[in-house]
N, C-alpha and C positions, 0 to 999 in steps of 0.2 A: 520453536518458533514459527514455521510456517503450517498452513493448512490449507490442504487441496480437496477437493473430491473429484470425482469423475476421471473420465480421458484427457490427458493432454493434448495440445495441440500439435500437429505435426509441422514440421519445417524442412526446408530444400539445402542443400549443403552446397557450397561455392568452392568456388577455388580456393587454396592457401590456409585453407582450416579456419575457414569463417563459416559458420552458419547462421543463416537468415532466415527469416517467416516474417509475412505481409499476412494481415488480417483488418477488415476495416478499422478504420480507428486506431491503428499501433502499426510500431515498426520494432522489429527486435533484430539486435545484430549481435552474435556471440563470437567475440575473439579474445579469447582469454582474458587477461586484465583489463582491456580496453573494450569491453561489450558492454551494449548501452540500450535500452529500449525505451518508446516514445510512445505516452498513452493517450489517446482524447478520450476524458472523463469530465463527469460534471464535481464539481467541490460542495459538498455539504455542510461543511464547518468542521468546528472543531470543539473536542469536548475537555474542559479544564480540569484539572486536579483530579484525575483518575485514580481512585484507590480501589487495588484491587485484594483486596485483604489477604487472610490468610486462610480460605476455604479449602478446606481439601475436597468437599462434596462433589465439586465441578472444577473444570480444567479451566485454565487460564483464558481459552479461546472465546469459552461462552461467558465467563465472567465481564472480557472486554464488551462480546458484544451487548450483554445484560445492560451495561454500562452506556453504553450507546442509543439503545432504544429506552432505557429511562429518560436520556438526554431529550429523545424527540418525545416523548408522552408529556414531558413538562414544557415542551416548546423551548427549549435552550439549542434544539438541531432542526434542521427543517424535515420533511416526511418525502418532499421530492425537491429536485433542483427547476430552477428559474432557466431560460434559456440566458443571461449573462451568467450564471453559475458556469459555464463551460470553461475548462482548461486544460493545457497539456501536462504531462508529468513525464518526467524525463529519470530514469533510473539506472546509476552508473555506478563504477567504484568510490565516487564523489559521495553519494547517496542520493537523495530525493529530491527533484527539483520541480518547484508547478510554477508555470507559467501561463501568462494571460493571453487571448487571441492576438496580441500582438509581438507575444515573443518575450515579454518583460517579465523578470522573473519576478514572482510575488511571493516565493517561500525558497527556503534554503536549508534541506535540514542532512547533517554530515553522518555518512553509514554507522559512525561508531555510536549513534543516539540512538538507530531503529532498535526498539529492543522487540518488536512484535509485528507481525503483520498478519491482519485474518480476512479472508474472501466470504460474504454471508448471504444471504435470501432474507430481505427484509420482508416485514408483514405483506407487503402490497407485492412481491414476487420479482423485486429489483434485487439486481447483483450488487453490493457496495461492497468497499476494500477500505478496512481501519488499518490506520496505521499507529502505531503505540508508540510513541517518541519521549524521550526523556535521559536526563543527565543525573549523577549520582551527587545528593549535596553533600561537602565534605563536610561540614559544619554538623551536621546532625545525622549524617552515612544514612539517611534515607533516599529513597526515589522519589521523581516528583513528573509524573508521567501527563502529557496529552494527547489526546488520541484525535488524529485526521482522517475525516471519512470522505471517501469519494465514492460515485455512483456509475458503474460502468452501464456501457451499453447492452450486454450480454453476459452470460456467465462464462464463455471463453476466454472473454479479454480480462474477466476478475482474476480467473485460473492464471493466464500468463502475468498479469502485474506481479501476483505472489513469487510464481516461478522465474521470473527475470530477478527479482529480488533475493530470490535462493540461487538463481547462478551466481551471482554476484558473490554472494557469501563462499559459494565452494570456490569459485576460482580464486581469492583470496587466500584460503584455508589451505590449498595445494603449494601456493607459492613461498 
C-alpha cells in the first residue's frame, strides 16, 4: 500500500510519548491514534474511474503512476500547478482532509476508503503524491477508484506524506 524511497526524515521527541517533526510546509505530531500531520501542497486534480487491470507484469504502484501520467498526456490533469492550486492536507485517523487557504474544507476522504498512496517523481523532476481512493460497489462486487494527485515542494515532504499515512494505519492496527 505504501511506497517510499530514500532516507526518512528524522524527528524530535517531546515529553509525554509524543513525537513531533517540523519541516518547511509541514507539521507532524505522532501520538498513538491522535497523531495528525499537516502539509502545504498543490492540488493537481482528480483522475476519475481508475482501472488497475489484472496485469501481473507491473506492480500496482507503477500502474497507478502510469494512469496519472496518461491523464496528464491527454490533458485531463495539469502538468504543473497554478498559484491558486495551493492547499493544505491533513492526515489523521479520520482520513485525508483537503483545505483551501482560508481553511475551508474542500474534500474529506475517510481512512477506510484510501486504497493506496504513492509518491513519485514526474517527468519534470517534481515530487507528486497520488491517493487512490475508492469503495466497494456491493451491487457489482467491483471497486471504482479515483486518484487525487498533489504536488509537493520537495522529495522529503512527499515521503513524509506517505509515512504519515502509514503511521496512522500502523497505530490503528496495533489497537
